[in-house]
N, C-alpha and C positions, 0 to 999 in steps of 0.2 A: 571542201572535204566533208565527207559523211562517214561516220564511224559509230561503233557501238561500245565505246569506252565509257565506263561508268562515270569517270570523273571529268570528262570533257564535254564540250558542246556536241550534240548529235550531228548537226550540220552547221558549218560556218564557212564564210568566205570573206577574204579581204580584197577581192577583185571587184572593181567598179562594174555595175550593171549585172550583178549576179542574179540568178533566178532559182528559187527553191519552191518546188511544187509537189504536193501530195506525199509528204513525208509524215510518218507517224513517229513522233519523238515522245516516248513514254518511259517514265520512271528512270530518268538519267540523273546521276549525282550532280552533274554540271548543268549548264543551260540547255535549252532546247535547240532553237535555231537562231543563228546570228549572221548578219551581213552588214557590211559597211554601207553599200548602196545597191539598189536593185529592187527585186520583187519577191515577196513571200506570199504565196497564195495557195489556198485549198489544203492546208496542213492541219493535222490533229496533234496538239502539244499538251501533254498531260503529266502532272506529278514530277516535274523536274526540279532539281535543287536550287537553281538560280532562275533568271528570267526565262519565261517560255519562249518569247520571241524578242530579239534585240535587233534594232536597225539603226545605223548611223554610228559615227565615232566622235563627233564633236570637233573634228579638226578640219572643217570646211568641206567634208564630203557632202554630196547632194542629198543624202537621206534615201528614202525609198518608199515603195508602195507596199502596204500590208493590207491584204484583202481576203475575205472569205475563209478565215482560219477559225478553229475552235481551240481555245486556250483556257485550261482549267486545272486547278489544283497545284500550280507551280508556286515557287517563292514569290515571284512577280509575274504578272500576265504579259502584257506587251509593253516593252520599254523602247521608246522612240526618241532619238536625238533629232531635233528639228533642224532643217525642214524635212518633214515626211508627210505622207498621205496615208491615213489609217481609216479604212472604210469597210463596213459590212462584216466585221468580225464578231465572234461571241467570246468574250473574255469574262469568266465568272469564277468565283471562289478561289481566287489567287491570294495568298497570304498577305503580301505587302502592297497590294493594289492591283487592279485589273488593267488599267490603261494609264501609263505614266509617260508624259512628254517632258522633255528637257530642252529648254531654250525657247525660241520663238519661231513662228512660221510653220508649225504643224497644222494640218487640217484633219479633223476627225468628223466622221459622219456615219450615221446608220449602224453604229456598233451597239451590241448588247454588252455593256460594261458597267454594271451598277457600282 
């Protein structure tokens, strides 16, 4: 579901294998983009009240691929429940951390996330 409700995630899906591409999630009171498993690619996620991008749910879901996103000025940048693959993102100036992984089995590479 994608919506412009100030208090909810801009785009979220609880369906396995979801694909979120080229969304501009900006200045939302809730989170930016959220999926249980699937791909999040080519998005701009700025100034959201919770995590910019959340992937995984910690209940045995296979995680996802997060690649080619710009994530800045959110409460948290990219929050990934492992296992997930986080590659080639720019996550900067997020208040509670730029790239947060929970659990084991996540792979991170070529991210700009100081």
